[in-house]
VEXZA-94752 format. One record per atom (N, C-alpha, C, O): residue in three letters; atom name; y negated, z, x negated. Coordinates in nm, 3 decimals, padded with zeros to 5 digits. Each point is the difference from the previous one (the first is absolute). Layout:
VEXZA-94752
<atom rest="ALA" atom="CA" yy="Y" zz="Z" xx="X"/>
...
END
This chain:
VEXZA-94752
<atom rest="MET" atom="N" yy="20.726" zz="11.707" xx="-00.344"/>
<atom rest="MET" atom="CA" yy="00.082" zz="00.027" xx="00.117"/>
<atom rest="MET" atom="C" yy="-00.033" zz="00.141" xx="00.052"/>
<atom rest="MET" atom="O" yy="00.005" zz="00.097" xx="-00.076"/>
<atom rest="ALA" atom="N" yy="-00.038" zz="-00.087" xx="00.202"/>
<atom rest="ALA" atom="CA" yy="-00.036" zz="00.128" xx="00.060"/>
<atom rest="ALA" atom="C" yy="00.126" zz="00.085" xx="00.025"/>
<atom rest="ALA" atom="O" yy="00.106" zz="-00.053" xx="00.032"/>
<atom rest="ARG" atom="N" yy="-00.121" zz="00.181" xx="-00.048"/>
<atom rest="ARG" atom="CA" yy="00.111" zz="00.092" xx="00.028"/>
<atom rest="ARG" atom="C" yy="00.008" zz="00.026" xx="00.150"/>
<atom rest="ARG" atom="O" yy="-00.101" zz="00.004" xx="00.070"/>
<atom rest="GLU" atom="N" yy="00.224" zz="00.013" xx="-00.024"/>
<atom rest="GLU" atom="CA" yy="00.018" zz="00.034" xx="00.141"/>
<atom rest="GLU" atom="C" yy="-00.053" zz="00.140" xx="00.026"/>
<atom rest="GLU" atom="O" yy="00.020" zz="00.091" xx="-00.080"/>
<atom rest="GLN" atom="N" yy="-00.089" zz="-00.075" xx="00.192"/>
<atom rest="GLN" atom="CA" yy="-00.045" zz="00.133" xx="00.040"/>
<atom rest="GLN" atom="C" yy="00.101" zz="00.051" xx="00.101"/>
<atom rest="GLN" atom="O" yy="00.005" zz="-00.045" xx="00.114"/>
<atom rest="VAL" atom="N" yy="00.077" zz="00.142" xx="-00.158"/>
<atom rest="VAL" atom="CA" yy="00.107" zz="00.053" xx="00.083"/>
<atom rest="VAL" atom="C" yy="-00.042" zz="00.134" xx="00.058"/>
<atom rest="VAL" atom="O" yy="-00.046" zz="00.089" xx="-00.072"/>
<atom rest="THR" atom="N" yy="00.063" zz="-00.075" xx="00.203"/>
<atom rest="THR" atom="CA" yy="-00.025" zz="00.126" xx="00.068"/>
<atom rest="THR" atom="C" yy="00.134" zz="00.062" xx="00.037"/>
<atom rest="THR" atom="O" yy="00.085" zz="-00.065" xx="00.060"/>
<atom rest="GLU" atom="N" yy="-00.068" zz="00.191" xx="-00.097"/>
<atom rest="GLU" atom="CA" yy="00.121" zz="00.073" xx="00.039"/>
<atom rest="GLU" atom="C" yy="-00.029" zz="00.079" xx="00.126"/>
<atom rest="GLU" atom="O" yy="-00.093" zz="00.080" xx="00.005"/>
<atom rest="ILE" atom="N" yy="00.173" zz="-00.104" xx="00.098"/>
<atom rest="ILE" atom="CA" yy="-00.012" zz="00.076" xx="00.124"/>
<atom rest="ILE" atom="C" yy="00.099" zz="00.115" xx="-00.010"/>
<atom rest="ILE" atom="O" yy="00.120" zz="-00.023" xx="-00.017"/>
<atom rest="VAL" atom="N" yy="-00.170" zz="00.146" xx="00.027"/>
<atom rest="VAL" atom="CA" yy="00.083" zz="00.118" xx="-00.025"/>
<atom rest="VAL" atom="C" yy="00.019" zz="00.086" xx="00.125"/>
<atom rest="VAL" atom="O" yy="-00.079" zz="-00.007" xx="00.095"/>
<atom rest="ALA" atom="N" yy="00.184" zz="00.087" xx="-00.098"/>
<atom rest="ALA" atom="CA" yy="00.026" zz="00.096" xx="00.108"/>
<atom rest="ALA" atom="C" yy="-00.100" zz="00.114" xx="-00.012"/>
<atom rest="ALA" atom="O" yy="-00.029" zz="00.048" xx="-00.109"/>
<atom rest="GLU" atom="N" yy="-00.022" zz="-00.005" xx="00.223"/>
<atom rest="GLU" atom="CA" yy="-00.095" zz="00.110" xx="00.001"/>
<atom rest="GLU" atom="C" yy="00.066" zz="00.134" xx="00.027"/>
<atom rest="GLU" atom="O" yy="-00.066" zz="00.104" xx="-00.002"/>
<atom rest="MET" atom="N" yy="00.199" zz="-00.107" xx="00.027"/>
<atom rest="MET" atom="CA" yy="00.073" zz="00.123" xx="00.030"/>
<atom rest="MET" atom="C" yy="00.149" zz="-00.024" xx="-00.021"/>
<atom rest="MET" atom="O" yy="00.043" zz="-00.114" xx="-00.015"/>
<atom rest="VAL" atom="N" yy="00.033" zz="00.219" xx="00.015"/>
<atom rest="VAL" atom="CA" yy="00.146" zz="-00.011" xx="-00.002"/>
<atom rest="VAL" atom="C" yy="00.043" zz="-00.054" xx="00.136"/>
<atom rest="VAL" atom="O" yy="-00.041" zz="00.052" xx="00.104"/>
<atom rest="ALA" atom="N" yy="00.123" zz="-00.157" xx="-00.105"/>
<atom rest="ALA" atom="CA" yy="00.039" zz="-00.063" xx="00.126"/>
<atom rest="ALA" atom="C" yy="00.125" zz="-00.084" xx="-00.020"/>
<atom rest="ALA" atom="O" yy="00.042" zz="-00.027" xx="-00.112"/>
<atom rest="ASN" atom="N" yy="00.016" zz="-00.014" xx="00.225"/>
<atom rest="ASN" atom="CA" yy="00.112" zz="-00.094" xx="00.000"/>
<atom rest="ASN" atom="C" yy="-00.055" zz="-00.138" xx="00.029"/>
<atom rest="ASN" atom="O" yy="-00.092" zz="-00.015" xx="00.082"/>
<atom rest="VAL" atom="N" yy="00.147" zz="-00.087" xx="-00.148"/>
<atom rest="VAL" atom="CA" yy="-00.039" zz="-00.138" xx="00.027"/>
<atom rest="VAL" atom="C" yy="00.080" zz="-00.048" xx="00.120"/>
<atom rest="VAL" atom="O" yy="00.123" zz="-00.006" xx="-00.005"/>
<atom rest="LEU" atom="N" yy="-00.193" zz="-00.029" xx="00.114"/>
<atom rest="LEU" atom="CA" yy="00.066" zz="-00.053" xx="00.119"/>
<atom rest="LEU" atom="C" yy="00.019" zz="-00.150" xx="-00.012"/>
<atom rest="LEU" atom="O" yy="00.112" zz="-00.051" xx="00.014"/>
<atom rest="THR" atom="N" yy="-00.221" zz="-00.021" xx="-00.039"/>
<atom rest="THR" atom="CA" yy="00.007" zz="-00.145" xx="-00.012"/>
<atom rest="THR" atom="C" yy="-00.096" zz="-00.049" xx="-00.107"/>
<atom rest="THR" atom="O" yy="-00.100" zz="00.065" xx="-00.031"/>
<atom rest="VAL" atom="N" yy="00.132" zz="-00.180" xx="-00.025"/>
<atom rest="VAL" atom="CA" yy="-00.089" zz="-00.072" xx="-00.089"/>
<atom rest="VAL" atom="C" yy="-00.036" zz="-00.128" xx="00.075"/>
<atom rest="VAL" atom="O" yy="00.087" zz="-00.080" xx="00.034"/>
<atom rest="ALA" atom="N" yy="-00.217" zz="00.061" xx="-00.010"/>
<atom rest="ALA" atom="CA" yy="-00.045" zz="-00.108" xx="00.088"/>
<atom rest="ALA" atom="C" yy="-00.038" zz="-00.129" xx="-00.072"/>
<atom rest="ALA" atom="O" yy="-00.036" zz="-00.099" xx="00.063"/>
<atom rest="VAL" atom="N" yy="00.045" zz="00.099" xx="-00.196"/>
<atom rest="VAL" atom="CA" yy="-00.039" zz="-00.117" xx="-00.078"/>
<atom rest="VAL" atom="C" yy="00.109" zz="-00.033" xx="-00.103"/>
<atom rest="VAL" atom="O" yy="00.090" zz="00.080" xx="-00.026"/>
<atom rest="SER" atom="N" yy="-00.103" zz="-00.199" xx="-00.031"/>
<atom rest="SER" atom="CA" yy="00.090" zz="-00.046" xx="-00.106"/>
<atom rest="SER" atom="C" yy="-00.086" zz="-00.051" xx="-00.115"/>
<atom rest="SER" atom="O" yy="-00.116" zz="-00.036" xx="00.021"/>
<atom rest="PRO" atom="N" yy="00.171" zz="00.031" xx="-00.143"/>
<atom rest="PRO" atom="CA" yy="-00.076" zz="-00.059" xx="-00.111"/>
<atom rest="PRO" atom="C" yy="-00.043" zz="-00.142" xx="00.034"/>
<atom rest="PRO" atom="O" yy="00.077" zz="-00.079" xx="00.054"/>
<atom rest="GLY" atom="N" yy="-00.204" zz="00.050" xx="-00.086"/>
<atom rest="GLY" atom="CA" yy="-00.056" zz="-00.132" xx="00.030"/>
<atom rest="GLY" atom="C" yy="-00.075" zz="-00.007" xx="00.131"/>
<atom rest="GLY" atom="O" yy="-00.073" zz="-00.096" xx="00.024"/>
<atom rest="ASP" atom="N" yy="00.088" zz="00.197" xx="00.062"/>
<atom rest="ASP" atom="CA" yy="-00.070" zz="00.001" xx="00.129"/>
<atom rest="ASP" atom="C" yy="-00.150" zz="00.022" xx="-00.021"/>
<atom rest="ASP" atom="O" yy="-00.039" zz="00.087" xx="-00.078"/>
<atom rest="PRO" atom="N" yy="-00.046" zz="-00.164" xx="00.147"/>
<atom rest="PRO" atom="CA" yy="-00.143" zz="00.029" xx="-00.001"/>
<atom rest="PRO" atom="C" yy="-00.028" zz="00.119" xx="00.092"/>
<atom rest="PRO" atom="O" yy="00.064" zz="00.015" xx="00.105"/>
<atom rest="VAL" atom="N" yy="-00.160" zz="00.068" xx="-00.144"/>
<atom rest="VAL" atom="CA" yy="-00.041" zz="00.115" xx="00.084"/>
<atom rest="VAL" atom="C" yy="-00.152" zz="00.005" xx="00.005"/>
<atom rest="VAL" atom="O" yy="-00.069" zz="-00.047" xx="-00.090"/>
<atom rest="VAL" atom="N" yy="00.019" zz="00.105" xx="00.199"/>
<atom rest="VAL" atom="CA" yy="-00.143" zz="00.022" xx="00.015"/>
<atom rest="VAL" atom="C" yy="-00.023" zz="00.149" xx="00.028"/>
<atom rest="VAL" atom="O" yy="00.092" zz="00.072" xx="00.039"/>
<atom rest="ALA" atom="N" yy="-00.215" zz="-00.029" xx="-00.059"/>
<atom rest="ALA" atom="CA" yy="-00.034" zz="00.141" xx="00.023"/>
<atom rest="ALA" atom="C" yy="00.044" zz="00.042" xx="00.139"/>
<atom rest="ALA" atom="O" yy="-00.029" zz="-00.067" xx="00.099"/>
<atom rest="GLY" atom="N" yy="00.099" zz="00.180" xx="-00.093"/>
<atom rest="GLY" atom="CA" yy="00.046" zz="00.053" xx="00.128"/>
<atom rest="GLY" atom="C" yy="00.144" zz="-00.032" xx="00.033"/>
<atom rest="GLY" atom="O" yy="00.056" zz="00.058" xx="00.092"/>
<atom rest="ASP" atom="N" yy="00.006" zz="-00.150" xx="-00.168"/>
<atom rest="ASP" atom="CA" yy="00.141" zz="-00.031" xx="00.024"/>
<atom rest="ASP" atom="C" yy="00.087" zz="00.119" xx="-00.038"/>
<atom rest="ASP" atom="O" yy="-00.025" zz="00.066" xx="-00.101"/>
<atom rest="THR" atom="N" yy="00.127" zz="-00.041" xx="00.181"/>
<atom rest="THR" atom="CA" yy="00.100" zz="00.104" xx="-00.032"/>
<atom rest="THR" atom="C" yy="00.101" zz="-00.060" xx="-00.096"/>
<atom rest="THR" atom="O" yy="00.057" zz="-00.106" xx="00.027"/>
<atom rest="VAL" atom="N" yy="-00.034" zz="00.175" xx="-00.141"/>
<atom rest="VAL" atom="CA" yy="00.098" zz="-00.048" xx="-00.096"/>
<atom rest="VAL" atom="C" yy="00.128" zz="00.082" xx="00.003"/>
<atom rest="VAL" atom="O" yy="00.109" zz="-00.053" xx="-00.024"/>
<atom rest="VAL" atom="N" yy="-00.122" zz="00.181" xx="00.054"/>
<atom rest="VAL" atom="CA" yy="00.115" zz="00.091" xx="00.006"/>
<atom rest="VAL" atom="C" yy="-00.023" zz="00.098" xx="00.115"/>
<atom rest="VAL" atom="O" yy="-00.113" zz="00.040" xx="00.026"/>
<atom rest="LEU" atom="N" yy="00.221" zz="-00.004" xx="00.042"/>
<atom rest="LEU" atom="CA" yy="-00.008" zz="00.103" xx="00.103"/>
<atom rest="LEU" atom="C" yy="00.079" zz="00.120" xx="-00.050"/>
<atom rest="LEU" atom="O" yy="00.120" zz="-00.008" xx="-00.026"/>
<atom rest="LEU" atom="N" yy="-00.190" zz="00.121" xx="00.013"/>
<atom rest="LEU" atom="CA" yy="00.061" zz="00.124" xx="-00.046"/>
<atom rest="LEU" atom="C" yy="00.023" zz="00.094" xx="00.118"/>
<atom rest="LEU" atom="O" yy="-00.061" zz="-00.015" xx="00.105"/>
<atom rest="GLU" atom="N" yy="00.149" zz="00.114" xx="-00.125"/>
<atom rest="GLU" atom="CA" yy="00.024" zz="00.104" xx="00.100"/>
<atom rest="GLU" atom="C" yy="-00.004" zz="00.134" xx="-00.072"/>
<atom rest="GLU" atom="O" yy="00.068" zz="00.020" xx="-00.100"/>
<atom rest="SER" atom="N" yy="-00.147" zz="00.070" xx="00.154"/>
<atom rest="SER" atom="CA" yy="-00.008" zz="00.135" xx="-00.053"/>
<atom rest="SER" atom="C" yy="-00.020" zz="00.096" xx="00.116"/>
<atom rest="SER" atom="O" yy="-00.089" zz="-00.019" xx="00.084"/>
<atom rest="MET" atom="N" yy="00.171" zz="00.120" xx="-00.079"/>
<atom rest="MET" atom="CA" yy="-00.008" zz="00.101" xx="00.105"/>
<atom rest="MET" atom="C" yy="00.002" zz="-00.064" xx="00.140"/>
<atom rest="MET" atom="O" yy="-00.075" zz="00.040" xx="00.089"/>
<atom rest="LYS" atom="N" yy="00.162" zz="-00.140" xx="-00.072"/>
<atom rest="LYS" atom="CA" yy="00.021" zz="-00.071" xx="00.128"/>
<atom rest="LYS" atom="C" yy="-00.121" zz="-00.082" xx="00.045"/>
<atom rest="LYS" atom="O" yy="-00.009" zz="-00.040" xx="00.116"/>
<atom rest="MET" atom="N" yy="-00.083" zz="00.014" xx="-00.209"/>
<atom rest="MET" atom="CA" yy="-00.115" zz="-00.085" xx="00.030"/>
<atom rest="MET" atom="C" yy="00.010" zz="-00.127" xx="-00.083"/>
<atom rest="MET" atom="O" yy="00.034" zz="00.004" xx="-00.118"/>
<atom rest="GLU" atom="N" yy="-00.062" zz="-00.119" xx="00.181"/>
<atom rest="GLU" atom="CA" yy="-00.002" zz="-00.126" xx="-00.072"/>
<atom rest="GLU" atom="C" yy="-00.139" zz="-00.022" xx="-00.059"/>
<atom rest="GLU" atom="O" yy="-00.101" zz="00.013" xx="00.069"/>
<atom rest="ILE" atom="N" yy="00.098" zz="-00.049" xx="-00.198"/>
<atom rest="ILE" atom="CA" yy="-00.126" zz="-00.020" xx="-00.070"/>
<atom rest="ILE" atom="C" yy="-00.003" zz="-00.140" xx="-00.059"/>
<atom rest="ILE" atom="O" yy="00.073" zz="-00.028" xx="-00.094"/>
<atom rest="PRO" atom="N" yy="-00.157" zz="-00.062" xx="00.149"/>
<atom rest="PRO" atom="CA" yy="-00.011" zz="-00.133" xx="-00.060"/>
<atom rest="PRO" atom="C" yy="-00.081" zz="00.007" xx="-00.129"/>
<atom rest="PRO" atom="O" yy="-00.102" zz="00.069" xx="-00.007"/>
<atom rest="VAL" atom="N" yy="00.148" zz="-00.140" xx="-00.095"/>
<atom rest="VAL" atom="CA" yy="-00.072" zz="-00.010" xx="-00.127"/>
<atom rest="VAL" atom="C" yy="-00.066" zz="-00.138" xx="00.001"/>
<atom rest="VAL" atom="O" yy="00.068" zz="-00.102" xx="00.011"/>
<atom rest="LEU" atom="N" yy="-00.201" zz="00.101" xx="-00.023"/>
<atom rest="LEU" atom="CA" yy="-00.078" zz="-00.122" xx="00.016"/>
<atom rest="LEU" atom="C" yy="-00.053" zz="-00.052" xx="-00.133"/>
<atom rest="LEU" atom="O" yy="-00.021" zz="00.076" xx="-00.095"/>
<atom rest="VAL" atom="N" yy="00.000" zz="-00.206" xx="00.092"/>
<atom rest="VAL" atom="CA" yy="-00.064" zz="-00.065" xx="-00.114"/>
<atom rest="VAL" atom="C" yy="-00.151" zz="00.013" xx="00.019"/>
<atom rest="VAL" atom="O" yy="-00.048" zz="-00.008" xx="00.113"/>
<atom rest="GLU" atom="N" yy="-00.026" zz="00.027" xx="-00.222"/>
<atom rest="GLU" atom="CA" yy="-00.145" zz="00.019" xx="00.012"/>
<atom rest="GLU" atom="C" yy="-00.081" zz="-00.125" xx="-00.034"/>
<atom rest="GLU" atom="O" yy="-00.118" zz="-00.008" xx="00.032"/>
<atom rest="ALA" atom="N" yy="00.183" zz="-00.090" xx="-00.097"/>
<atom rest="ALA" atom="CA" yy="-00.071" zz="-00.123" xx="-00.039"/>
<atom rest="ALA" atom="C" yy="00.097" zz="-00.118" xx="00.005"/>
<atom rest="ALA" atom="O" yy="00.121" zz="00.019" xx="-00.013"/>
<atom rest="PRO" atom="N" yy="-00.172" zz="-00.139" xx="00.031"/>
<atom rest="PRO" atom="CA" yy="00.088" zz="-00.116" xx="00.008"/>
<atom rest="PRO" atom="C" yy="00.067" zz="-00.029" xx="-00.133"/>
<atom rest="PRO" atom="O" yy="-00.052" zz="00.033" xx="-00.107"/>
<atom rest="GLY" atom="N" yy="00.169" zz="-00.094" xx="00.116"/>
<atom rest="GLY" atom="CA" yy="00.072" zz="-00.038" xx="-00.120"/>
<atom rest="GLY" atom="C" yy="00.137" zz="-00.053" xx="00.033"/>
<atom rest="GLY" atom="O" yy="00.027" zz="-00.041" xx="00.113"/>
<atom rest="THR" atom="N" yy="00.061" zz="00.042" xx="-00.214"/>
<atom rest="THR" atom="CA" yy="00.137" zz="-00.047" xx="00.013"/>
<atom rest="THR" atom="C" yy="00.093" zz="00.109" xx="-00.051"/>
<atom rest="THR" atom="O" yy="-00.023" zz="00.057" xx="-00.106"/>
<atom rest="VAL" atom="N" yy="00.128" zz="-00.029" xx="00.183"/>
<atom rest="VAL" atom="CA" yy="00.096" zz="00.103" xx="-00.041"/>
<atom rest="VAL" atom="C" yy="00.071" zz="-00.049" xx="-00.127"/>
<atom rest="VAL" atom="O" yy="00.059" zz="-00.108" xx="-00.002"/>
<atom rest="ARG" atom="N" yy="-00.065" zz="00.190" xx="-00.102"/>
<atom rest="ARG" atom="CA" yy="00.066" zz="-00.034" xx="-00.127"/>
<atom rest="ARG" atom="C" yy="00.138" zz="00.063" xx="-00.010"/>
<atom rest="ARG" atom="O" yy="00.095" zz="-00.063" xx="-00.045"/>
<atom rest="ALA" atom="N" yy="-00.085" zz="00.190" xx="00.089"/>
<atom rest="ALA" atom="CA" yy="00.128" zz="00.071" xx="-00.014"/>
<atom rest="ALA" atom="C" yy="00.012" zz="00.108" xx="00.106"/>
<atom rest="ALA" atom="O" yy="-00.099" zz="00.060" xx="00.040"/>
<atom rest="ILE" atom="N" yy="00.222" zz="-00.038" xx="00.004"/>
<atom rest="ILE" atom="CA" yy="00.034" zz="00.111" xx="00.090"/>
<atom rest="ILE" atom="C" yy="00.078" zz="00.100" xx="-00.083"/>
<atom rest="ILE" atom="O" yy="00.099" zz="-00.035" xx="-00.064"/>
<atom rest="LYS" atom="N" yy="-00.143" zz="00.159" xx="00.064"/>
<atom rest="LYS" atom="CA" yy="00.061" zz="00.102" xx="-00.085"/>
<atom rest="LYS" atom="C" yy="00.090" zz="00.097" xx="00.077"/>
<atom rest="LYS" atom="O" yy="00.058" zz="00.090" xx="-00.060"/>
<atom rest="VAL" atom="N" yy="-00.046" zz="-00.107" xx="00.193"/>
<atom rest="VAL" atom="CA" yy="00.079" zz="00.091" xx="00.083"/>
<atom rest="VAL" atom="C" yy="00.084" zz="-00.081" xx="00.098"/>
<atom rest="VAL" atom="O" yy="-00.022" zz="-00.120" xx="00.019"/>
<atom rest="ALA" atom="N" yy="00.117" zz="00.187" xx="00.044"/>
<atom rest="ALA" atom="CA" yy="00.085" zz="-00.062" xx="00.101"/>
<atom rest="ALA" atom="C" yy="00.016" zz="00.099" xx="00.116"/>
<atom rest="ALA" atom="O" yy="-00.015" zz="00.120" xx="-00.019"/>
<atom rest="PRO" atom="N" yy="00.046" zz="-00.172" xx="00.138"/>
<atom rest="PRO" atom="CA" yy="00.025" zz="00.091" xx="00.113"/>
<atom rest="PRO" atom="C" yy="00.108" zz="00.103" xx="-00.037"/>
<atom rest="PRO" atom="O" yy="00.103" zz="-00.033" xx="-00.059"/>
<atom rest="GLY" atom="N" yy="-00.131" zz="00.158" xx="00.096"/>
<atom rest="GLY" atom="CA" yy="00.092" zz="00.109" xx="-00.031"/>
<atom rest="GLY" atom="C" yy="-00.039" zz="00.078" xx="-00.124"/>
<atom rest="GLY" atom="O" yy="00.049" zz="00.112" xx="-00.020"/>
<atom rest="ASP" atom="N" yy="-00.137" zz="-00.168" xx="-00.064"/>
<atom rest="ASP" atom="CA" yy="-00.045" zz="00.072" xx="-00.119"/>
<atom rest="ASP" atom="C" yy="-00.086" zz="00.120" xx="00.041"/>
<atom rest="ASP" atom="O" yy="-00.067" zz="-00.002" xx="00.103"/>
<atom rest="VAL" atom="N" yy="00.069" zz="00.105" xx="-00.186"/>
<atom rest="VAL" atom="CA" yy="-00.092" zz="00.113" xx="00.014"/>
<atom rest="VAL" atom="C" yy="-00.103" zz="-00.014" xx="-00.112"/>
<atom rest="VAL" atom="O" yy="00.036" zz="-00.012" xx="-00.117"/>
<atom rest="VAL" atom="N" yy="-00.163" zz="00.013" xx="00.154"/>
<atom rest="VAL" atom="CA" yy="-00.106" zz="-00.015" xx="-00.099"/>
<atom rest="VAL" atom="C" yy="-00.078" zz="00.130" xx="-00.013"/>
<atom rest="VAL" atom="O" yy="-00.010" zz="00.080" xx="00.093"/>
<atom rest="GLN" atom="N" yy="-00.045" zz="-00.063" xx="-00.211"/>
<atom rest="GLN" atom="CA" yy="-00.083" zz="00.116" xx="-00.029"/>
<atom rest="GLN" atom="C" yy="-00.147" zz="-00.044" xx="-00.001"/>
<atom rest="GLN" atom="O" yy="-00.030" zz="-00.118" xx="-00.014"/>
<atom rest="GLU" atom="N" yy="-00.059" zz="00.213" xx="00.030"/>
<atom rest="GLU" atom="CA" yy="-00.143" zz="-00.030" xx="-00.007"/>
<atom rest="GLU" atom="C" yy="-00.031" zz="-00.069" xx="-00.132"/>
<atom rest="GLU" atom="O" yy="00.038" zz="00.048" xx="-00.107"/>
<atom rest="GLY" atom="N" yy="-00.106" zz="-00.163" xx="00.115"/>
<atom rest="GLY" atom="CA" yy="-00.038" zz="-00.073" xx="-00.120"/>
<atom rest="GLY" atom="C" yy="00.098" zz="-00.109" xx="-00.042"/>
<atom rest="GLY" atom="O" yy="-00.031" zz="-00.080" xx="-00.088"/>
<atom rest="ASP" atom="N" yy="00.150" zz="00.074" xx="00.149"/>
<atom rest="ASP" atom="CA" yy="00.096" zz="-00.105" xx="-00.031"/>
<atom rest="ASP" atom="C" yy="-00.057" zz="-00.136" xx="00.041"/>
<atom rest="ASP" atom="O" yy="-00.061" zz="-00.013" xx="00.106"/>
<atom rest="VAL" atom="N" yy="00.082" zz="-00.088" xx="-00.189"/>
<atom rest="VAL" atom="CA" yy="-00.044" zz="-00.135" xx="00.031"/>
<atom rest="VAL" atom="C" yy="00.096" zz="-00.061" xx="00.102"/>
<atom rest="VAL" atom="O" yy="00.121" zz="00.001" xx="-00.018"/>
<atom rest="LEU" atom="N" yy="-00.178" zz="-00.053" xx="00.126"/>
<atom rest="LEU" atom="CA" yy="00.078" zz="-00.063" xx="00.106"/>
<atom rest="LEU" atom="C" yy="00.002" zz="-00.151" xx="-00.015"/>
<atom rest="LEU" atom="O" yy="00.105" zz="-00.064" xx="00.006"/>
<atom rest="VAL" atom="N" yy="-00.225" zz="00.007" xx="-00.025"/>
<atom rest="VAL" atom="CA" yy="-00.018" zz="-00.145" xx="-00.005"/>
<atom rest="VAL" atom="C" yy="-00.109" zz="-00.033" xx="-00.102"/>
<atom rest="VAL" atom="O" yy="-00.098" zz="00.073" xx="-00.015"/>
<atom rest="GLU" atom="N" yy="00.116" zz="-00.186" xx="-00.056"/>
<atom rest="GLU" atom="CA" yy="-00.105" zz="-00.052" xx="-00.088"/>
<atom rest="GLU" atom="C" yy="-00.057" zz="-00.125" xx="00.063"/>
<atom rest="GLU" atom="O" yy="00.075" zz="-00.087" xx="00.046"/>
<atom rest="VAL" atom="N" yy="-00.209" zz="00.077" xx="-00.043"/>
<atom rest="VAL" atom="CA" yy="-00.070" zz="-00.114" xx="00.059"/>
<atom rest="VAL" atom="C" yy="-00.094" zz="-00.058" xx="-00.106"/>
<atom rest="VAL" atom="O" yy="-00.076" zz="00.072" xx="-00.064"/>
<atom rest="VAL" atom="N" yy="00.083" zz="-00.206" xx="00.047"/>
<atom rest="VAL" atom="CA" yy="-00.091" zz="-00.069" xx="-00.090"/>
<atom rest="VAL" atom="C" yy="-00.121" zz="-00.042" xx="00.081"/>
<atom rest="VAL" atom="O" yy="00.012" zz="-00.061" xx="00.106"/>
<atom rest="ALA" atom="N" yy="-00.132" zz="00.095" xx="-00.159"/>
<atom rest="ALA" atom="CA" yy="-00.126" zz="-00.032" xx="00.070"/>
<atom rest="ALA" atom="C" yy="-00.016" zz="-00.149" xx="00.017"/>
<atom rest="ALA" atom="O" yy="00.046" zz="-00.081" xx="-00.081"/>
<atom rest="GLY" atom="N" yy="-00.113" zz="00.046" xx="00.190"/>
<atom rest="GLY" atom="CA" yy="-00.029" zz="-00.141" xx="00.021"/>
<atom rest="GLY" atom="C" yy="00.042" zz="-00.040" xx="00.132"/>
<atom rest="GLY" atom="O" yy="-00.016" zz="-00.116" xx="00.037"/>
END
């Protein structure tokens, strides 16, 4: 049995979570926005880099995230 290849999508800066655009089980492709962050009055979309399926959401709107915090887990495929 092959192990799942899980990619963690992380915050690149301290920011507020504005919206979460996906749910567990959703298919995603490269370039899809999974989370919209806000920092210094600028909206920053967080994009998926490879196709897969959303496994877990680790944040909610209104959360404050730090650089390196996991936002979403995506299973390859």
